[in-house]
Structures are given as C-alpha cells and as structure tokens.
N, C-alpha and C positions, 0 to 999 in steps of 0.2 A: 678945327673941331675935328677929332678921330673919330671915324664911324667904326673901325677896329682897333683896339688895343690889346696886345698880347705881350706879356711880361714873364719870362722864365718858364714858358710851357714846356711841360714834360709828359711823356707817355712812353710806356715800356710794354713790351710783350714778353714776359719772362725775363731772360737775361738781355734782351735786345732792345735798346732804346731808339724807337721808332723817330721820337722827337726828343731833342736833348737842349733844353734849357733856352728854347727859342723866343726872341723878343722882337717885335716889330710893330708898327702903326700902319693904318691906312687912313688917309684925309677924306673928308665928306667930298664927294663928287670925284674921287680919284680913280683911275684904273690902275690895280697893282697886280703885278704877274709874279707868281711863285714858279720859280724854274728849277729844275733838278733830274737826275736820272731816275729810271725806275728803283723805287725802293728808297727814295731820299726823305720821305716823309710828308710829302705834299698832300696826299689824299687823306692821312691821319689828321694833318692840321685843318684841312677844309672840314672835315666831318666834325670836328670838336667844335669849329665855329659855326656850324649849321646847327649844332645842338644834338647830333645824332650819335655822338661818341663822347664818352667820359674822359677826363684827363687824371693824370696821377698827382700833379703839382702845378703851380705857376697860377697866374690870374688872366682870364679872358673876359673883354668886355666888347661887346657888338652891340650897336644901336642904344647905347645906354644900360644895357642889362648883360646878364651872364646867360650864355646860350644854354647851359644844363638845367635852368631852372625857368627859361623863359617862357616855355609851353606854346600853346597854339597861338597866342597874341604875338609872340616872337616871330614864329614862322609864318604869320601872315604878311609880315613885313619884309621878308626876304624872297628871292627867287633862286631857284636851282635848276641848272642845266647840266645834267650828267653825260659823261661821255657816250654812253648808249642809254637807250631807254625803251620799254615796251608799250606798244600802242594796241588799242582795240582796232583791228584790222577792217571791220565793217563801218566804222564811223566814217562821216566824210570830215573834211579838215574843218570845216564851218562848226558841225555838231561838236567835235571833240574840244576846239577852243572855247566855244559858248559853255560848256560843260565845266571846263576847267576855271573860266572867269567866274562862274556861278558859285564857286567854293569860298570866294574871298569877299570879305567885307568892303575892300577898296579893290578896284578892278579897272582894266581897261575895257573899252569897247571892242567886241570879239572882231568885228568887221574891220576896224580900224588897226587892230593889232595884226590880222592876217594881211592886210596891205603892208603894214610897217616891216614884216619880215619878207616880204616879196612871194607872198603866195596867193596874191589875190585872183590868179587866173585858174588856181587850183581848189578855191573855196568848197566847190561842190563833188570834188574827187574824193572818192574813197582812200583811206590811209595806205591800204593793200598796193595801190596802184602808183603811188609815189616814188620817186627816185631816192637814192641815198642822200643826196644833197637836199632834197626838198624834204625828206623826213627830217634832217637836222635843223632845217629852218622851222619846221613845226616843233621839233625840241625847244627852240628858242621862244617861239611863240607861247608855248605852255609855261616855260620859266618867266614870262613876263606877265602872265594873265592876271597876277595880282597887284601889277603896278607897283613893284618891289623898290624899296628904298637901297636894298642893297642886293646885287645880282652876284651869284657865284657860277662861273662859266669854267667847266671842265674840257679842255680840247675841243672848242666850239666849231673849228673847222675841219675836223677829221674827216676825210672822205670827199671834200669839196675839191672841184676843178678850179684853177686859177681864177677864174672870173667870178665864180660863186664865192670863193675866198674873198676877193677884194670887196664885194658887195657886203659879206657878212662883217668885213673890218668898218666898212663906212657906216653899217648898221650900229656897230658896237660904240664908235665914236660919236654917233648922234645920241645914243642913250646918255653917255657920259656929258654931252652937252645939255642934256635935258635935267640933270641933275643927280642920275643914278651913280652910284658907288659901285664899282666892279671889281670883284677879286677872279683873277684869270689864272688857270693853269695850262699850259701849253707846251708842246715840245718843238713847236715852230718857232725857233728864235726871231726870224724875220717878223712874226706876228707880234712877238712881244716888244720888239723895237718899234715897230709901226704904232702900236696901241698903248703901251704902258707909260704912264706918267714916271712910275718907278718900278724896279723889279728887285726881288730877293731870290739869291741863289742858294739852294739846299743841297747837301749832300751827307747821306748816313745819318739823317736827323739834325743835323747841325746848319745853322744858318751861317753861310760864309761871308755873304756881303749884301748889301742894301744900298740902292742909289738908282738914279737915272741911268739910262743906256750910256750917255756920254760919260758920267762919272765912272762907270765901271769900264769903259773903254779905256779911258785916261789911266784909271788906276791899276789897268793891266800892263802898262809900259810896254806893250807890243809894238813892233815897228810897223811902219807904213810902207806899201810896196808902191814903187814908181816903175812904170813899163812904158816903152815906146819902141818904135820901129824905126831903123836907119835905112837911108837910100843906099843903093848898091854901090855908090861911088863914095861911100862914107865908112870908115872903119872904127870901131869902139876904142881903139888906141888912142884916138883923137879927142876923145871926150875929156871934159875938164875933170879936175881933182875932185872927187866926191867924198863923202863921209865913211864909204864902205865900196868895196870891190865889186862892180856889178857883174851880174851873170850874163854871158852872151851865148845865145843860140840862134845860130844862123844870122839874121838881120834883126832878131828881136833882142832886145836889152831888158833886164830886170834888175832893179836896184832895192834892196832891203834896207830901208833906212831909218835911223831914230832921229834923224834931223831932217825931216821932209822939206821944210819951208827953205832952209838954205840951199838943199839940194836941188829942188825946184827952180830955184832962182839961177842957180849957177848952170844948170842944163838950158833954161829957156834963154838966158842971156849968150850962152854959147851958140845956141841954134841960131839967135838973131844975128849975131856978129859974123859967123860963118855961112849965113845962106842955108842952113840944113833944115830941112822938114823932118820933124819928129813926128810920124805917122801914130796914130791911134794912142796918142800921148794920154796916160791914166795915172792917177794918183789914188790909191785905195787904202785908206785908213783902217785899222782894225775895226771888225764889226762886233756886235754884242755876241754873237756866237763865238768868235775868236776869244773874247774875254771870257765867256762862259767856260768853254774848254780849258782854258788856261787855270781858271779857278778850280774846277773840279778834279782837273789832272793832278794840280798840286796838292790838293785836299788828298787825293788817292795816295800819292807818294808819302806824305806824312803820317797818314793813318795806316 
C-alpha cells in the first residue's frame, strides 16, 4: 500500500518550473530519500506533500487524502522536522516536549519520547543551554510528538558529529521498524545509502531516477576500483593480463575495472601461485554518491 502517491506533479514560479511532471510513490513503512542539488525542487515537493504549498497540476495522495484539502485532521497524522527551527529558549526540554505533545489527539508519552531521542539526561535543561546536536535531537522529538504515521525529515543530522549522526541513524531505523513511513531529504549521500529503502534523484525539477541504492549504483555502469600494494621485490610488469591497464604509483597499484570479479580472480590466483603478498587489497564498487554525481552531471550536460 502506498502512503504517498504522486503523479505528474508540477509547480512553476513564473517561467521557472520548480517541479516538472514528477511521479513517484512511497510504500507503507518505507524510508524514501529525495536527493538533489540546491534548487532541484525537493523543498517544493515536500511542502506540497505536507499541505503547506499548492500545486499547479498533477495528483497527490498522502495517507489516503489530498494534502491541499486535508486540513488539521491530516496534519495531526504527520510529523515535520525542519532543517532549522526556533525554540522558546527559557523552556526546559521536558516543558517544551510536553507542550508539543498536548497539541495532538494521538501522542507519545513526553518522557518516553525524550528518552527515545537521547535527551534523557537533559530533560530539565533549558533550551538555551543545549548544544547544536542536542537542539537537533529536540527538533526530532517535537516532530514525533503526535506519534505520526508519516514523518518528514529535512537534513536531520546537519551539525552532528559522527557519533551523534550514527545515533540518529539508529533512531530513524528504529522508527521505520515501528511502522513509521519516512520521507527524508539529505545532502549526506552516505546517510541516504545507510537509511533509505529507495531513493529518488532530482535535478532542475525533474525526477531523474528512482530505485534502491544498489539499483542506482548498478544502473550507473561506473567502474569498480581495485587497489593493492606490491612488495619491494615485485614489479607491476609481472602482473597478469587484466581488463584494463593498471595505474602504478611507487609500490601502489590501482586498477579501474568494469569486470571486477574476473580481475579479482586473476590477481588473487597470480598472488597465490607466485607467493606474492598484495597488501591492503581493496575492492571498491561505486557508491550511491558516485551514481548520484554521474546522474546529476549527465543531466546538467543534457540541459
């Protein structure tokens, strides 16, 4: 079942089409990431889905209704975590979360929610004393106050250190496991690859591709990089015949391969037969970031 169904969505500002006939769906309990450079149309699409911006044409159905006419009953079923939000600085964390929860007919227990986002030791701390990362966790708590069926997350880990970012990823994954559908916008491609069941890539208002990270990486037809170090008594001239000519810098060898499995087999067989240690042997397939850059750069060339 689709929590979000978008068909031929279009929104223009004067002569500029910010969203140009975009179609996609998000399944119940799925994490879907919208990716794209600044100005790609992500914010406009999300605001239309949230019911805060009108569309020019196309159909949009979210949680079984049209967000444009869903009113307060619709908004009570969704949660929104903006990239940045203002707080009343003199409230404590507990006071602010309790106030937000009280606004919804269906709600989380405030103290359980504070623990869920990792602010249990800050519940009596005033907002003005929180760090940037702690404020971001508070953003998330406020977005979850109404126990939403659908959560919109806009750049959820901006300003987080690596440890806090991984904590947030674990939390988002846990929300998905609890049945919450999540629409994520992020500039962190690693974040999308880690969290999203599927991703959609936008540029200049157009949806270029939709699929899993693996599908987008496979569809990019980008090469795999095989790298390793040779011992001092071995020369790259003695390597077996490979699908491409390797690059050699000192003792380090780098092979850009479109046939990584046969090349890996040839190298490991040669190493075993010749008694050669291939140090720091690594096989690096293309990442989601590589596929994303290839997609958006190709689109820029076409347009």
